N, C-alpha and C positions, 0 to 999 in steps of 0.2 A: 504493500500500500504506500509506504513512504517513498519507494523508488518511483512509483507512478506519479506521485505528487511532485517529486523532484524533477522528473522528466517534463511535466507540464509547466513548471516554473522556469525551465531552462531557456526558454525563448519566447519572444513576443508572439511568434507565430502560433503558439498554443493557447493564445488568449481567446481564440474564436471557437464557438461551440460546435461548428460542423458545417453541414451542407447549406444551411440558410445563408452562409456568408457569400455575398456577391457584391459587385459594385453598387447596384441599385439600393440594396439594403443598407450598406455602409453610408451611402450618400444621404439616405433618408434619416439615419441616426445622426449624422453630422448636422444636418439642417435642424433637426429637433433640438439638439443640444445648443446650437448657436442661437436659436430663437429664445430659448429659456434664459441663456446667459444675458441676452440683451432685452429681455422683456420690459424693463422700465422705460425703454425708449418710446414706447407707444403713448406714454403719459407725458412725455417731454414737450416743451414749448419751443418757439423760436428763440434764438439768442439775440435779443433786440439790441443789446449794448455792443454787439460785435458784428461780424460780417453778414449775418443772416438778413440784416436790414437792407444793405445795398446789393447783396448778391441775389436775394430772392424777392423781398417785399418791394424794393424800389428798382429792380432791374428792368430796364425798358423792353428788353426782348421777352421777358417773362409775361409782361402785361400788354405788349403790342406785337402780336404775332404776324405782322405783315411780311411779305416777301422782302420788301425793302429793309425792314428791321433785321430780319434773319441774315440777309446778305451783308449788312453793315457789321454785324457781330462776327461774321466769319472772315472779315477783312480788317478789323480794327481791334484794338485792345480796349477793354472796359475796366476802369479803375485800376490801371496798371497790370491787368491780368488778361490772359487769352484763354478762355474756356467756353467757347460757344456751344460745344456739345453738352457741357454741364448745364448751360442756360436752357438748352432745348429740353433737357431732362426735367428741369423745373417747370418748363412750359407745359409739357405733357401732363405732369402731375396736377398742375393748376387747372388745366382744362377738364380733367377727369374728376377732381375732388374739390376744387376751389382752394381758398387759402386755409388749408387744414394742416396744422403742424403734424398731427398723427399720420396723415397720409404721406407726408414727406419723409418722416422717420421710417415708416413701413417700407417705402421704396428704397431707402438707403440700406436697410437691413436685408432686403431682398437681393440687392446687388452684392452685399457682403456674403450672403449664402451662395450666390452664383460663383463668386471668387473662391470660396472654400471648395466648392465642387471642382473648379478648375485646378486648384492646387492638388487635390487628390488625384485627378486624372494625369496631371503632369508628373507627379511623383511616381505613379504606376508605370509611366512610359520611361522615365529617366533612371529609376533605381536598378532595373535589370542590367542596364549598360554599365553602371558604376559598381554594382555588386553582382557580377555574373554567376557567382556560386550560390546565391541565395534563392531559395525556392519561392514559388508563386504565393504560397500562403503567408510567408513572412513578408514578402513585398507588399501584399495587401495590408498587413498590419502596420508596416512602416508608413505607407501612404496615408492610412487612416489617422495615425497619431500625429503625423506631420500636419495634416489638414486640420486636426482638432486643435493643435497648438495655435495654428494660424487663426482659427475661427474664434477662439475664446480668450486669447491672451489679452490682458488688460491694456497693453499699449495700443490695441486696435480700437479701444473705446472712443478715443478722440475722433478718429476717422468715421466711425459708424454713428455715434450719438450726436455729432455736430453737423447740422444740415449743410452748412457752408463747406464742410470738408468732403462733400460728396464727390468733388472732382478727384479726390484721392481714390475713392472707390471706383469711379469710372475709368480713370487712367490705369488703375490696377486691373480692372476687368479687361480692358483692351490689350494691355501688356501681357496678361496671362493668356488671353485668347491667342495673341500673336505667338507666344512661346509654345503653346499646345499645337497650333497649326504648323509651326516650323518643325516641331518634332515629327509630326505626321508627314511633312514634306521630306525630311531626311530619311524616314523609313520607307516611303513609297516612291519618291522622286516624281510625284505628280505636281505639276506647276500650279494647279488650282490652289493647293494649300499655301504656296508661296504668295500667290496673289492675295489671299485672305490675310496673310501675315502683313503685307504692305498696307492693305486697307485698314487693318486694326491699328497699325502704327500711326496712320493719318488721324484716325478717330481718337487715339490715345493722346496725341499732341493737342487735338481740339478739346480735350478734357482738362489737361494740365501739361504745362511745358516740360515738366520733368520726364515725360515719356520719350524725350529726345535721346535718352540713354539706351534705348532698346537695341540698336545695332551691336553694342558691346555685349549685351546678354546673348545675342545670337552667335557672336564669335565664341563666347564661352561654351555654348551648347554644341557648337561645331567640334570644339576640343573634347567635350564630354563624350560625344558619339564617335570620336576617332577619325574625324574627317580630314585631319592634317597628317595622318600617318603616312609616311613614305614620301611626303612632299618636301622638296628642297625649296630654298627661298626663290630660286629662279622659276621653278615650276609653279610655285604658289601664286606668282603675279599673273599668270595666265590660266589659273585653275578655275573650275566652276565654282568652288567654294568661295572664292574671292569675287569673281565677276558678278555673281548673283547678289552680292551686297552693295554693288555700286548704286542701284536705285535708292536703296535705303540710306546710304551715306549721303547722296545728293539731297534727299529729302531732309535729313538731319541738318545739313549745312543751310538749306533753304529756311528751315524753321529757325535756326540760330540767326540768320541774316534778317529774317522778318522781325524777330525780337529786338535785334540790335538797332535797326532803323527806327524802331519805336521806343528806343532808349530803355529797353527792358533787360536785354541780355548783356548789358555792359558791365565792365569791371568797376567795382566800387573804388573811386579815387581816394576816399578817406578811410581806407581799410586799415586794420592792424598790420604791423610789420610782418614780413614773411616768416621770421622765426617764431613769432607768437601764433600765427595762423597754423604753422606746422604742429606746434604743441597742442593747439585747439583740435587739430585733426586727430592726433593720438588720443587726446582726452575723449573726444566725441565717440571715436571707434570703440574705445574701452567701455565708455558709459553705456553705449547701446547694447553691448554684450552683457554687462551687469544687469541692465534694465530688463533684458530678455530672461535671464536666469532668475532674478529676484525683483519682480516689478513692484517695488514699494516707493513711496514718496513720488508718485507720478503727478505732475502739474501740467497745466496747459501752457505755462510760460516758464522757460528755463533761461534766464538772462545770462549774458556773458559775465564772467567772474570779475572783470576789471573794465574800467572805461578806457577809451583811447588815450594813450600816453602814459598809463600806469605800467608798473612792472608786474609780471606774473608771479604768483606765490610759488615758492621753490618746489612744493610738493607736486605741482602740476607736471614737472619734468619726470616724475616717477612713472607717469603713464607711458612714457617711451619704453621703459623696461617691461611694463605689462604687455604692450603690443609685441615686444620681442618674444615674450613667453608664448603668446598666441601663435606667432609665426613659427616658432620652433615646433610646437604641437602639430601645426599643419604640415610642415616639412617632414617631420618624423613619420607621420602616417603616410605621406605621399611616397617617401623612399621605400616604404614597406609594401608598395603596390596598391595602395588605396587612394583612388582619385576622388572619392566622395567628399572627404574633408576639404581638400583643395578647392573643388568646385563649389562647395557650400560657402566657404569663406570668401572666395572671389565674387560669388553672386551677392553676398552680403555687402562687400566693399563696393562693387559696381553700382548698386542701387542706393548707396549712400554717398556716392562720389561727389555729387553736386552740393551736398549739405555738410561736408567735413571742413569747409572754410579754407582749404588749400587754394581753391579758386575764390578770390575775394568778391563774391556776389553779395549784394546788399541784403543782410538778414539781421533781424532784431533779436533772435534767439540763438543760443549756441547748440541746443538740441531740441528736438520736438518728437513726441510719440508718433505723430502722423508720418514723419519721415521714415519710420521703420515698417510701414504697412507692407511693402513687398519684400524688403530685405530679410524679413523674419522667416521667409519660406524655407530657404535652403539651410539656414543655421538650425532650424527646427528639425530638419531631416538629419543633420549631423548629430544632434542631441539624441534623437530616437535610436540611431545606429549605435551610439556610444553606450546608451543604457542597455541595449540588447547585448552588446559585447560584454558588459559587466555581468549580465544575467547568465551568460553561458560560461563564465569563468568563476563566479563566486560559489562558495559552498551553499547548501540548502538554506541555512540560517541567514546567510547574506542575501540570497535571492528574496527571501520573504521580507527582510527589512527594506530592501530596495524597492520591491513592489509596493509596500505600504507607503514609503516616501513618495514614490511616483504617483500613487493614488491621491495622496495628500496634496501634492503639488498641483495636479490637475483640478482637484476640488478647490484649492485656493485660487487658481486662475479663474474658474467659473464664478465663484462667489465674489471675488474682487471685481471682475468685469460687471457683474450684476449691480454691485454697490456703486461702482464708479459711473455706470450709465445713469444712475439716478442723480449723480452729482451734476449732470448736464441738463437738469430739468428746466432751468431758465438761467438768465444772466446772473442773478444774485447767487444762486447755488454754485454756479461755475466759478464765480469770482471768489467765493468763500474758500475754494480749493487752493488759492494762492495767498491766503492771508498770512501764512507763515513766511512766505518769501517777502511780502510787502513789509512785514514787521522787521525782518532782518535787514532789509535795505534802509528802512527808516533809522534803525539803531546804528547802522554803519555809516549813516550820513552820506548816502549816495543818492541824491535827489534825481540824477539823470536816469538811473535804473528804475527808481520808483515811478517816475513819470512814464517811462516806457511801459511798465506793467499796467499803470492806470489807463493808458491810452490804447493798449493793444486790443 
């Protein structure tokens, strides 16, 4: 009897009861858990003190749906942002349900559920390539838990519970759609999938400018599926794997130029010096990893630790060493023949690249939960793999302890997301979330940072 229990505890693949396990059932379970975790969102109102006012309630496209208005929004920036697809999203909801905050929140949660399903499907396609010796049952469990972490992690609350952050959800939807279709293209060589990838890229940029990073994700997926194997640098320049990226790269350059001529994609001339931005990058990268593993003290506003012209606290340089430890872990697993960890952390890095402050883009916060919305996908996959590795190597007592801790962690994620979703009920409850930061800034006599929080 004990041997049987030990055998069932030895791997995540034995968590499934049997034949009822298939993708449809797992997707149904994922959707149900996600809705429960974000249930308070249906009672939430608009954030009238912040972006919901100008993005939704006073957005001319949302309230004047003429062809001329729609054309204008697809060719111009509105309030320093380009998100016409997101505005059309609001327009459809408004036409169907009127100015009903619950309807907007329901639509946002629906998009998040769709994104969760896409994460599950992408993981099922990607994992057999990265872990060729793993059986189908375990692949399904890996994909399920990866998608579950993506679905209910508290850092996702800001993107789901804040209506104005729907552009994160939509850009995520189109990016994940592009990634899934690109995998199908790699596996089938049917150009129809590549065409859908290009269209999804276009719609993703129309949702949020951050979608411009998609070509780097596709290059990473090419490597994951071994498309560069046997190619020399000379052959690479004329290879199909590079030539098919040219339309996407031209689109990305066009997107950047469009932003630049509208004074949006420009470099911030009043940025912190390069060495401080580099340290900010190390800090942000490490902070996002810690926030993933232990999502506590989550705020909607994380100000820079210093104002322009001040010196960084010495302890900030310690984050360079922490990133070095992460890099060693990635390299150590890669040299042992495991590409999963390398792909996972590169995906994590690529999708944070524009918000790590190395490129001095104008930003008022050093980190933000919403920036992690997509980057969390592959690092969740790495965590699931690592836990399963421990389960196969620990003695029975250790397996039991690890499973209890894992169950407690997932329970914490769900409860924390549920409670944090309620924090977004309205502008007052959301602002109460940062009272601790406001008090700290007042005590440290940093009025510039206090004013930023007050006006955000």
